N, C-alpha and C positions, 0 to 999 in steps of 0.2 A: 332170688333170696330164699333161704330156708327159714321157716318158722317152726317152732317147737311142735313136734309131732307130724310135720309135713316133710315128705321126701321128694325130691324133684328128680326126674329122670329125663334124659335127652331122648326125645321121641325118634329123632332121625336115625339113631343107632338101633332102636328097638322095633320100630315099625316095619313089618314085612308082609308080603302077599301070603294069602291063606290063613292069617290069623283069625281066630274066631272073634266075633264082635258081639258084645252084649249091651243092652240098654241099662237105664238106671234102675230098673226093676228086676235085673238079672234075666231077662227074657232074651233068647238068642235072635240077633238081628241078621246075621249073615257072616260073610267072610271078607276080609280085606282083599279087594280085586286089584286096585292100583292106588298109587298115591304120588303127590307132587309137594315135596317139601317147600320149594321156592314159592308156590302160590298158596300153600296151606290147606290143601283139600285132599280127602280120602274118599275113594270110591268103594262102596260096600255093596256086595251083591248077595242076594238071597235067591231062592228058586224062581220068584216071579217078579222081582223089583230090584232096581238099583238106587242106592242112596248116595248123594253127594254131600259129605259131611265136613265142615271145617275142623281142622286138627285141634283147634282150641276146645272142642267139646269132649276130647279124651281126658277122662278122669283117672284111670288106671291102665297101666300096660305092662305086659311082660312078654317074653318071647313067643308064647302060645296064643294069648288072648288080650283083648282089650275091652274096657268098659267105657260107655259114653255117659255124659251128664244129661241125658234126655231119654224119654221113653220112645218106644218104637212109634207110637201114635204121633208124638211130637215130631219125629223125623219124617213121617209121612206127610204131615201137614205142612212142613216148612222146608222140605228138600227142594232146592231150586234146580233149574235146568243145569246141564253140565257146565260147570265154570270153566272159563278160558283164561289162561295166563300167558305169559310170554312164550311157553313151550307146550301148553296144553297139559293134560294130565299124563303122568308116566305110566307106561304099561309095565306091570310087574316091577315097579320101581326104577325103571329106566326110561330115558327120553325117547320119544318117537323118533324114527329115522334110521338110517344105516349106522353101524358101528364104524369106529375108525378102521378096523381091519377091512370091512367090505367096502368102505370108500377107497382105501388104498388099493385094494384088489381091482376095483373098478377103474381107477386111474391107470393101474399097470395094464389092464386088459385094452384099454383105449390106446396107450402108447404102443403096445405090442402090435396092435391091429394097423397102426400107421406105417409100419415097416421101417421105423427108425432104429433097427437093432444094431 
């Protein structure tokens, strides 16, 4: 629901790896490393730390950067251990595991090696 002066954005289409991440005080926290829309978590990496942040903390997002509704200190104090969902966090926005193409290639290789040509 839009309220006067409030614009909503679909985070799924705008969130991407390597976006710069800033806290509520406009201090750089790091960059988006990975995300999983299904479980609602974003992994943010800086030089010496990783933050696991719920998507609901994003207050502003565009194709190059996003801002969180918490300070860097708040994130450090409340960042939980790596959250686990049905599929875990997605690496670079994709689910872990082989792609359809590599699974198909593996199946074809198995078939070819059985000699059923």
